[in-house]
C-alpha positions as CSV (number, residue, x, y, z in Angstrom):
1,M,-31.7,-14.1,-17.0
2,A,-29.5,-11.7,-19.0
3,N,-26.1,-11.9,-20.7
4,V,-23.5,-9.3,-19.7
5,R,-20.6,-9.2,-22.2
6,F,-17.3,-7.6,-21.0
7,I,-15.9,-6.6,-24.3
8,R,-12.2,-6.0,-23.4
9,E,-12.0,-9.4,-21.6
10,N,-14.1,-11.3,-24.1
11,I,-16.2,-12.8,-21.3
12,V,-19.9,-13.3,-21.2
13,Q,-21.5,-13.8,-17.8
14,T,-25.1,-14.7,-17.1
15,A,-26.9,-12.5,-14.5
16,D,-30.3,-12.2,-12.9
17,K,-32.3,-9.1,-13.5
18,G,-31.5,-6.7,-10.7
19,D,-27.9,-7.9,-10.2
20,R,-25.3,-5.1,-9.9
21,L,-22.8,-4.8,-12.7
22,L,-20.0,-4.8,-10.1
23,D,-21.1,-8.1,-8.6
24,V,-21.5,-9.6,-12.1
25,A,-17.9,-8.6,-12.9
26,R,-16.5,-10.0,-9.7
27,E,-18.3,-13.3,-10.3
28,C,-16.5,-13.9,-13.6
29,G,-13.1,-12.5,-12.5
30,V,-13.3,-9.2,-14.3
31,V,-11.3,-6.6,-12.3
32,I,-13.2,-3.4,-11.5
33,E,-11.9,-1.3,-8.6
34,S,-14.4,-0.2,-5.9
35,P,-12.3,1.1,-3.1
36,C,-15.3,2.7,-1.4
37,N,-16.8,-0.8,-1.1
38,A,-19.6,-0.1,-3.6
39,G,-20.7,3.0,-1.8
40,G,-20.9,5.0,-5.0
41,T,-18.6,7.7,-3.7
42,C,-15.1,7.0,-5.1
43,G,-16.0,6.9,-8.8
44,K,-13.3,4.3,-9.6
45,C,-15.7,1.6,-10.8
46,K,-16.7,3.6,-13.9
47,V,-17.4,1.5,-17.0
48,K,-18.9,2.3,-20.4
49,I,-22.1,0.9,-21.9
50,D,-23.2,1.3,-25.5
51,P,-25.5,4.4,-25.2
52,K,-28.1,2.5,-27.3
53,Q,-28.3,-0.1,-24.5
54,L,-28.8,2.2,-21.6
55,D,-32.5,1.1,-21.4
56,R,-31.2,-2.3,-20.5
57,V,-29.7,-1.2,-17.2
58,L,-31.1,0.7,-14.1
59,V,-28.7,3.5,-13.1
60,K,-29.3,4.4,-9.5
61,K,-26.7,7.2,-9.3
62,P,-26.1,8.9,-12.7
63,L,-22.8,10.5,-13.6
64,P,-22.7,14.2,-14.9
65,P,-24.7,14.6,-18.1
66,D,-21.5,14.9,-20.3
67,E,-20.4,11.4,-19.2
68,A,-23.8,9.8,-18.8
69,G,-24.7,10.7,-22.4
70,Q,-21.7,8.8,-23.6
71,G,-22.8,5.7,-21.7
72,Y,-20.5,6.0,-18.6
73,V,-22.0,4.5,-15.4
74,L,-20.8,3.4,-12.0
75,A,-20.8,-0.4,-11.9
76,C,-21.7,-0.4,-8.2
77,M,-24.7,1.8,-8.9
78,T,-26.0,0.1,-12.0
79,E,-28.3,-2.9,-12.2
80,V,-28.8,-5.3,-15.1
81,L,-32.2,-5.4,-16.8
82,G,-31.3,-7.1,-20.0
83,D,-28.5,-8.2,-22.3
84,V,-25.8,-5.6,-22.2
85,D,-22.2,-4.9,-23.5
86,V,-19.8,-3.4,-21.0
87,T,-16.4,-1.9,-21.6
88,T,-14.1,-1.7,-18.6
89,L,-11.6,1.2,-18.5
90,S,-8.0,0.2,-19.3
91,G,-6.6,1.8,-16.2
92,Q,-8.4,-0.7,-13.9
93,K,-6.2,-3.6,-14.7
94,N,-3.0,-2.2,-13.2
95,K,-0.8,-4.6,-15.2
96,T,2.0,-2.0,-15.3
97,L,1.8,-1.2,-11.6
98,K,5.2,0.1,-10.4
99,I,6.1,-1.5,-7.0
100,V,9.4,-1.5,-5.2
101,S,10.3,-5.0,-4.1
102,E,13.7,-4.3,-2.5
103,G,14.7,-2.4,0.7
104,Q,17.7,-1.7,2.8
105,S,19.1,-4.6,4.7
106,F,22.3,-6.0,6.2
107,E,24.4,-9.1,6.0
108,V,22.4,-12.1,7.3
109,T,24.0,-15.4,8.2
110,P,21.7,-18.3,7.1
111,D,20.3,-20.1,10.1
112,S,16.6,-20.8,9.2
113,A,13.9,-22.0,11.6
114,V,13.3,-24.9,9.2
115,M,16.1,-27.4,8.6
116,K,16.8,-30.8,7.1
117,A,18.7,-33.9,8.3
118,Y,19.5,-36.9,6.2
119,R,20.1,-40.4,7.6
120,D,19.5,-44.0,6.5
121,G,17.9,-43.0,3.2
122,V,15.4,-40.6,4.7
123,T,15.5,-36.8,5.0
124,R,13.7,-35.4,8.0
125,V,12.4,-31.8,7.9
126,Y,12.3,-30.0,11.2
127,A,10.9,-26.7,12.5
128,G,13.0,-26.2,15.6
129,E,12.6,-29.5,17.5
130,T,9.3,-30.4,15.8
131,L,9.4,-33.0,13.0
132,L,7.3,-31.6,10.0
133,C,7.7,-34.6,7.6
134,E,10.0,-37.2,6.2
135,E,11.1,-37.5,2.5
136,K,12.7,-40.4,0.7
137,G,16.3,-40.0,-0.3
138,D,18.6,-37.1,0.3
139,T,16.7,-33.8,-0.3
140,T,18.8,-31.6,1.9
141,D,19.8,-29.4,-1.1
142,R,16.1,-28.5,-1.6
143,L,15.2,-26.1,1.3
144,Y,13.2,-23.0,0.4
145,G,11.1,-20.3,2.0
146,L,8.7,-17.6,0.9
147,V,8.5,-14.0,2.1
148,V,5.4,-11.8,1.4
149,D,5.0,-8.2,2.2
150,I,1.2,-7.7,2.5
151,G,0.7,-4.0,2.0
152,T,-2.6,-2.2,2.1
153,T,-2.3,-1.5,-1.6
154,T,0.4,-3.8,-2.9
155,L,1.9,-7.3,-2.5
156,V,5.5,-8.3,-2.9
157,A,6.7,-11.9,-2.7
158,A,10.1,-13.6,-3.1
159,V,11.3,-17.2,-2.9
160,V,14.5,-17.8,-1.0
161,D,17.1,-20.6,-0.9
162,L,17.4,-21.2,2.8
163,N,20.6,-23.1,2.5
164,K,22.5,-20.3,0.8
165,G,20.5,-17.4,2.1
166,R,19.9,-16.2,-1.5
167,E,16.8,-14.7,-3.1
168,L,15.9,-16.6,-6.3
169,A,13.0,-14.7,-7.7
170,T,10.6,-11.9,-6.8
171,C,7.2,-10.6,-8.1
172,S,4.6,-8.0,-7.1
173,A,0.9,-7.3,-7.6
174,L,-2.0,-5.2,-6.4
175,N,-3.6,-6.3,-3.1
176,P,-7.0,-7.4,-4.4
177,Q,-8.6,-6.3,-1.1
178,S,-8.1,-2.7,-2.3
179,L,-10.7,-3.4,-5.0
180,Y,-13.3,-3.7,-2.2
181,A,-12.0,-1.1,0.2
182,Q,-9.1,1.3,-0.1
183,D,-8.3,2.0,3.6
184,V,-7.6,-0.1,6.7
185,L,-10.7,1.1,8.6
186,S,-13.0,0.1,5.8
187,R,-11.5,-3.3,5.6
188,I,-11.9,-3.8,9.4
189,K,-15.5,-2.9,9.0
190,I,-16.1,-5.4,6.2
191,A,-14.2,-8.2,7.9
192,S,-16.0,-7.7,11.3
193,D,-18.5,-10.3,10.2
194,E,-17.7,-13.8,9.1
195,E,-18.8,-13.4,5.5
196,G,-16.6,-10.3,5.0
197,L,-13.7,-11.9,6.8
198,Q,-13.8,-14.9,4.5
199,E,-14.0,-12.6,1.5
200,M,-11.0,-10.5,2.6
201,H,-9.0,-13.6,3.5
202,D,-9.8,-15.5,0.3
203,A,-9.0,-12.5,-1.9
204,V,-5.4,-12.0,-0.5
205,T,-4.7,-15.7,-0.2
206,K,-5.7,-16.4,-3.8
207,E,-3.4,-13.7,-5.0
208,I,-0.5,-14.9,-2.8
209,N,-0.9,-18.4,-4.2
210,R,-0.9,-17.1,-7.7
211,M,2.3,-15.2,-7.0
212,A,3.9,-18.2,-5.3
213,A,3.1,-20.3,-8.3
214,E,4.6,-17.7,-10.6
215,L,7.8,-17.7,-8.5
216,C,8.0,-21.5,-8.5
217,V,8.0,-21.4,-12.3
218,S,10.5,-18.6,-12.7
219,S,12.9,-20.1,-10.1
220,G,12.4,-23.8,-10.8
221,V,11.6,-24.4,-7.1
222,P,8.9,-27.1,-6.5
223,S,6.2,-25.7,-4.1
224,E,6.4,-28.9,-2.0
225,N,10.0,-27.8,-1.1
226,I,8.9,-24.4,0.3
227,Y,8.5,-25.2,4.0
228,E,8.0,-21.8,5.6
229,A,6.5,-18.5,4.6
230,V,6.9,-15.2,6.4
231,F,4.1,-12.7,6.1
232,S,5.0,-9.1,6.9
233,G,2.5,-6.2,6.8
234,N,0.5,-3.9,9.0
235,T,-1.6,-5.3,11.8
236,T,-4.9,-5.3,10.0
237,M,-3.4,-7.0,6.9
238,I,-1.9,-9.7,9.2
239,H,-5.2,-10.4,10.9
240,L,-6.9,-10.8,7.5
241,A,-4.2,-13.1,6.2
242,A,-4.4,-15.2,9.4
243,K,-8.2,-15.2,9.0
244,I,-8.7,-13.6,12.5
245,N,-11.5,-11.1,13.0
246,P,-10.0,-7.6,13.2
247,Y,-13.1,-6.0,14.8
248,S,-11.2,-5.0,18.0
249,L,-8.7,-2.9,15.9
250,G,-11.5,-0.6,15.0
251,Q,-12.8,0.2,18.5
252,F,-11.3,1.6,21.7
253,P,-8.9,0.5,23.2
254,Y,-7.7,-0.8,19.8
255,T,-6.2,-4.2,20.9
256,P,-5.0,-6.9,18.4
257,Q,-6.4,-10.4,18.6
258,L,-3.0,-11.6,17.2
259,Y,0.4,-10.4,18.5
260,G,2.6,-12.2,16.1
261,S,5.8,-14.2,17.0
262,C,3.8,-17.3,16.0
263,H,3.3,-20.0,13.3
264,F,0.1,-21.2,11.6
265,P,0.0,-24.3,9.5
266,A,0.1,-23.2,5.8
267,E,-2.6,-25.7,4.9
268,T,-5.0,-24.3,7.5
269,L,-4.6,-20.8,6.0
270,G,-4.9,-22.1,2.4
271,V,-1.4,-21.1,1.5
272,N,0.0,-23.3,-1.3
273,I,3.4,-24.3,-0.2
274,S,4.4,-27.7,1.3
275,R,1.4,-29.4,2.9
276,Y,3.5,-29.6,6.0
277,G,4.7,-26.0,5.8
278,L,4.2,-23.2,8.2
279,V,3.4,-19.5,8.0
280,Y,5.3,-17.2,10.4
281,F,4.0,-13.8,11.5
282,P,6.6,-11.4,13.0
283,P,6.0,-9.6,16.3
284,I,3.3,-7.0,16.3
285,I,4.0,-3.7,18.1
286,S,0.4,-2.4,18.4
287,A,-3.0,-2.2,16.7
288,Y,-1.7,0.3,14.2
289,V,2.1,-0.3,14.3
290,G,2.5,-3.7,12.7
291,P,5.0,-6.3,11.7
292,D,5.9,-4.2,8.7
293,I,7.5,-1.7,11.1
294,T,9.0,-4.5,13.1
295,S,10.6,-5.8,9.9
296,G,11.6,-2.2,9.0
297,I,13.3,-1.7,12.4
298,L,15.2,-4.9,11.9
299,A,16.2,-4.1,8.3
300,S,17.4,-0.6,9.1
301,Q,18.9,-1.7,12.4
302,L,17.2,1.3,14.0
303,H,17.7,0.0,17.5
304,R,21.4,-0.2,17.0
305,R,22.1,3.3,15.5
306,P,24.2,5.6,17.5
307,D,22.5,8.8,16.4
308,T,18.9,9.9,16.9
309,T,17.1,8.4,13.9
310,L,13.6,8.8,12.6
311,F,12.0,6.0,10.6
312,V,8.9,6.8,8.5
313,D,6.9,4.4,6.3
314,I,4.8,6.6,4.2
315,G,1.7,5.1,2.6
316,T,-2.0,4.7,3.2
317,N,-1.0,4.5,6.8
318,G,1.8,6.7,8.1
319,E,3.7,4.4,10.5
320,M,6.8,5.7,12.2
321,A,9.4,5.1,14.9
322,I,12.2,7.1,16.4
323,G,15.3,5.7,18.1
324,K,17.4,7.6,20.6
325,N,20.3,5.9,22.4
326,G,18.7,2.5,21.7
327,A,15.2,3.5,23.1
328,L,12.4,3.3,20.6
329,S,9.0,5.0,20.4
330,A,6.5,4.3,17.6
331,T,3.1,5.6,16.4
332,S,0.9,5.7,13.3
333,T,-1.4,8.2,11.6
334,A,-4.2,7.6,9.1
335,A,-2.7,9.4,6.1
336,G,-5.5,8.1,3.8
337,P,-5.5,7.0,0.2
338,A,-4.4,10.3,-1.4
339,F,-0.8,9.1,-1.6
340,E,-2.0,6.1,-3.7
341,G,-3.7,8.5,-6.1
342,M,-7.2,7.8,-4.7
343,N,-9.7,10.6,-4.0
344,I,-7.7,12.7,-6.5
345,T,-9.6,14.0,-9.5
346,F,-7.1,12.6,-12.0
347,G,-5.5,10.2,-9.5
348,M,-4.3,6.7,-10.5
349,R,-2.0,4.0,-9.3
350,A,1.7,4.0,-10.3
351,S,1.2,2.5,-13.7
352,N,1.9,3.5,-17.3
353,G,0.9,7.1,-18.1
354,A,0.9,8.3,-14.5
355,I,2.8,11.5,-13.9
356,E,5.5,10.6,-11.4
357,Y,7.8,13.6,-11.7
358,F,7.0,17.3,-12.0
359,E,9.3,20.4,-12.1
360,I,8.9,24.1,-12.8
361,T,12.1,25.6,-14.3
362,R,13.5,29.1,-13.7
363,D,11.8,30.1,-17.0
364,A,8.4,28.8,-15.6
365,D,8.4,25.9,-18.1
366,I,6.8,22.6,-17.0
367,V,8.9,19.4,-17.0
368,I,6.8,16.2,-16.7
369,R,7.9,12.6,-16.6
370,T,5.5,9.7,-16.7
371,I,5.8,6.0,-15.9
372,G,6.7,4.0,-19.0
373,D,7.3,7.4,-20.8
374,A,3.7,7.1,-21.9
375,A,1.3,9.9,-22.7
376,P,0.1,11.5,-19.4
377,V,-3.3,10.2,-18.4
378,G,-3.3,10.8,-14.6
379,I,-1.3,11.5,-11.5
380,C,0.2,8.9,-9.1
381,G,1.2,9.6,-5.5
382,S,4.8,10.6,-6.1
383,G,3.8,12.9,-8.9
384,L,1.1,14.4,-6.7
385,L,3.6,15.5,-4.1
386,D,6.0,16.8,-6.7
387,I,3.2,18.9,-8.3
388,V,1.9,20.4,-5.0
389,G,5.5,20.9,-3.7
390,E,6.5,22.8,-6.9
391,L,3.3,24.9,-7.0
392,V,3.9,25.8,-3.3
393,A,7.5,26.7,-3.9
394,N,6.6,28.8,-6.9
395,K,3.8,30.6,-5.0
396,V,1.0,29.2,-7.2
397,I,-0.5,27.7,-4.1
398,D,-0.5,29.9,-0.9
399,K,0.3,28.8,2.6
400,N,-3.3,28.0,3.3
401,G,-3.5,25.6,0.3
402,R,-5.5,27.9,-2.0
403,F,-4.6,28.7,-5.6
404,V,-3.7,32.3,-5.9
405,K,-5.8,34.5,-8.2
406,P,-4.0,35.1,-11.5
407,E,-5.2,38.7,-11.8
408,G,-3.0,41.0,-9.7
409,S,-0.4,38.3,-8.9
410,D,3.2,38.5,-9.8
411,L,3.3,35.0,-11.2
412,P,5.0,34.4,-14.6
413,E,2.5,34.5,-17.5
414,K,3.2,30.9,-18.3
415,L,1.9,29.8,-14.9
416,K,-1.0,32.3,-14.9
417,A,-2.2,30.7,-18.1
418,R,-2.4,27.3,-16.5
419,L,-4.6,28.5,-13.7
420,T,-7.8,27.7,-15.5
421,P,-11.0,26.2,-14.1
422,Y,-11.9,22.5,-14.4
423,Q,-15.7,21.8,-14.3
424,G,-16.2,25.4,-13.0
425,K,-13.8,25.0,-10.0
426,P,-10.3,26.4,-9.5
427,A,-7.6,24.2,-11.0
428,F,-4.1,24.1,-12.5
429,R,-3.7,22.5,-16.0
430,L,-0.8,20.1,-16.1
431,V,-1.4,18.9,-19.7
432,D,-4.5,18.7,-21.9
433,E,-7.2,16.8,-20.0
434,V,-5.1,16.4,-16.8
435,Y,-5.6,18.9,-14.0
436,L,-4.8,19.4,-10.3
437,T,-7.9,20.7,-8.6
438,Q,-8.5,22.7,-5.3
439,K,-10.1,19.5,-3.9
440,D,-6.9,17.6,-4.6
441,I,-4.8,20.1,-2.7
442,R,-7.1,19.6,0.3
443,Q,-6.6,15.8,0.2
444,V,-2.8,16.4,0.1
445,Q,-3.1,18.7,3.1
446,L,-5.0,16.2,5.1
447,A,-2.6,13.4,4.4
448,K,0.6,15.4,4.9
449,G,-0.8,17.1,8.0
450,A,-1.5,13.7,9.6
451,V,2.1,12.5,8.9
452,R,3.7,15.7,10.1
453,A,1.6,15.8,13.3
454,G,2.6,12.2,14.0
455,I,6.3,13.1,13.5
456,E,6.0,16.1,15.8
457,Y,4.4,14.0,18.6
458,L,6.9,11.2,18.2
459,M,9.8,13.6,18.5
460,S,8.2,15.2,21.5
461,S,7.8,11.8,23.2
462,Q,11.6,11.4,23.2
463,G,12.3,15.0,24.0
464,V,13.9,15.5,20.6
465,R,13.9,18.7,18.5
466,A,14.0,18.5,14.7
467,R,17.5,19.9,14.6
468,E,18.7,17.0,16.9
469,V,17.6,14.3,14.5
470,G,20.7,12.9,12.8
471,S,19.1,10.7,10.1
472,V,15.7,10.4,8.6
473,L,14.8,7.1,6.9
474,I,11.9,7.1,4.5
475,A,10.7,3.5,3.9
476,G,8.0,1.9,1.8
477,S,7.3,1.3,-1.9
478,F,5.6,4.7,-2.2
479,G,8.3,6.5,-0.1
480,Y,11.0,5.2,-2.4
481,H,9.6,7.2,-5.4
482,L,9.5,10.5,-3.5
483,R,12.0,13.3,-3.5
484,A,13.3,15.0,-0.4
485,K,12.6,18.4,-2.1
486,S,8.9,17.6,-2.4
487,L,8.5,16.5,1.2
488,L,10.2,19.6,2.5
489,N,8.4,22.0,0.1
490,I,4.9,20.9,1.3
491,G,6.1,20.7,5.0
492,M,5.5,17.0,5.5
493,L,9.0,17.0,7.0
494,P,10.6,19.9,9.0
495,E,13.0,22.0,7.1
496,E,15.7,21.1,9.6
497,F,15.8,17.6,8.0
498,E,17.3,18.9,4.8
499,G,20.4,16.9,3.9
500,R,19.6,14.1,6.4
501,I,16.9,12.2,4.4
502,S,17.5,8.7,2.9
503,F,15.1,6.6,1.0
504,I,15.5,3.0,2.0
505,G,12.8,1.1,0.0
506,N,10.6,-1.8,1.0
507,T,12.0,-2.7,4.4
508,S,8.9,-4.7,5.3
509,Q,10.0,-7.1,2.6
510,S,13.8,-7.0,3.3
511,G,13.2,-7.3,7.0
512,G,10.8,-10.2,6.4
513,K,13.5,-11.9,4.4
514,A,15.9,-11.5,7.4
515,F,13.2,-13.2,9.7
516,L,13.0,-16.0,7.2
517,M,16.7,-16.6,6.8
518,N,17.8,-16.4,10.5
519,R,15.6,-17.5,13.4
520,G,17.8,-15.6,15.9
521,Y,16.2,-12.3,14.8
522,R,12.8,-13.6,15.8
523,R,13.8,-13.9,19.4
524,E,15.7,-10.6,19.3
525,M,12.7,-8.7,17.9
526,E,10.2,-10.4,20.0
527,A,12.0,-9.1,23.1
528,L,12.6,-5.6,21.5
529,V,8.9,-4.9,20.7
530,K,8.0,-5.3,24.3
531,T,10.3,-2.3,25.1
532,I,8.9,0.0,22.4
533,S,6.9,2.9,23.7
534,V,3.7,3.2,21.6
535,I,2.3,6.7,21.3
536,E,-1.5,6.5,20.7
537,L,-2.3,9.8,19.1
538,S,-6.1,9.3,19.6
539,T,-5.6,9.7,23.4
540,Y,-4.0,13.1,23.2
541,E,-6.6,15.9,23.7
542,D,-4.6,18.5,21.8
543,F,-3.8,16.3,18.8
544,D,-6.6,17.9,16.7
545,K,-5.0,21.4,17.3
546,L,-1.6,20.1,16.2
547,F,-3.1,18.4,13.2
548,V,-4.8,21.6,12.1
549,K,-1.6,23.5,12.6
550,C,0.2,21.0,10.3
551,L,-2.2,21.5,7.4
552,G,-0.6,24.7,6.2
553,F,2.2,24.8,3.7
């Protein structure tokens, strides 16, 4: 046996010789990200060991010599041989994660699926015609619900007074599943066996319960008086929350095992609300267009808009829908984790010190703003698109995505001076110790190319040209922090969209709230999703050609 001491957390955990540091950390609740699922490829599980103790571990995949010599190792590639002290990196805790909890909505008249009736000294709680439970005395004034947006990367939860249709408290957190695997396909693979499914389900349920407890304290609402929860999110996240094996989502013909429009007993799912409570899952459109988009359509009233409107939820998955004369089509593309700061050399989540705003002035000066106004330590998704967009607009990056060569170019000297190699590869220096690399630009190209190709196919499905789109709605927590200028500069959106773009926030959450407060929308949206034309991009032979065409700036 060996003792592993996590210095920052002041936790000592016993381990068997040969145990991975990552597994030891997880066993005692120490947060270390490993979005590649311990494959040793993402580099996000880096920790530091006292260089004098390196003989007490077995490092199976060493880092570059300059880092290895200081004691840095990958927790997923390091085994315990003896007593060792471990220092986790401060950025791994995400305590300052910046998450948007609000989204566009409309006036909703309270008419919840759960109701109470008092008679003869007893309050009866009903879900439709079904009696859930009986309570002594008159408790009709205590009727509450919970809504949770289960994003691939983040979670947002709110407690709602169902009598008054009023939100009482909200909170947000990192989806702990992202510590195991960053993208949807990786989580499908993990959860395709029973052990992995249990792990994914338990991780997200535990965090939802923690958030619910926090909300009960801040709002003064007893958990036993929360009778219904609405879970919104993409199709894979909903399967994992319902503890339903998602294997069929990862193989042709990509069919869900769960189609939503249904309830599960909260107790069965391990959700800590009333022991008689229910969890409702909104209607699912397809394997990769989930209830988050159903909620978004409801919140934005996309199906009722008179003009041709494009709805795009930009994130790890690029899900989108277009409405024309009430007819809807939808699709999704695998944008990948670059927008979340993953697979980026100095990428990080949207927390303190992350560059979130970048501008090049007419005098070629650099203007940078970070989250929390802290010293810059990395780049989050919105900052990444700002940076690339500005460098493209100022011709530091050419249309093929390559840095121009300083010598012989007509770039201002201030910009030329920043084109300096990082670890021997072409890069642009943002501030001391933070660079944008050529590899990072490639990641942005792949992500934006996927989204743009999806938009092009979606417009084509409705016979719509870019100039005919009257409104463009950008949804999602990530999307809310973006600037139209950046999206147009990099070509993620056609230039014809200029002046028509609105950022409408977390509509998965606001739409989920509407489902919670008024049961009529459940019937309406259940009927609507059956009429939505789903465009499966994987079935189009020429999609690869369009995707490649969309990579350029």
